[in-house]
Structure formats: structure tokens, C-alpha cells
C-alpha positions in Angstrom: 82.3 16.7 -83.6 82.7 12.9 -83.3 81.8 11.5 -86.7 84.0 9.9 -89.4 85.5 12.0 -92.1 83.8 9.7 -94.6 80.4 10.9 -93.6 81.5 14.6 -93.5 83.1 14.3 -96.9 80.0 12.7 -98.4 77.8 15.4 -97.0 80.1 18.1 -98.2 80.1 16.6 -101.7 76.3 16.7 -101.6 75.9 20.2 -100.1 79.1 22.2 -99.9 77.3 25.4 -99.0 75.6 23.8 -96.0 79.0 22.5 -94.7 80.5 26.0 -94.9 77.5 27.4 -93.0 77.9 24.8 -90.3 81.6 25.4 -90.0 81.0 29.2 -89.8 78.0 30.1 -87.6 
């Protein structure tokens, strides 16, 4: 975990389900 929140927010907006899966293995 060493990336800017901007990139993470953009990815989350594009694929919220993927972010949730990555957060909860």
C-alpha cells in the first residue's frame, strides 16, 4: 500500500466491487 489516494479513488469509482474484494481477501 504505497499509492496516492487519487489513483485508488479513481479505481474505486470505476470498479467498486473490485476494491471491496481487494480490501477483504
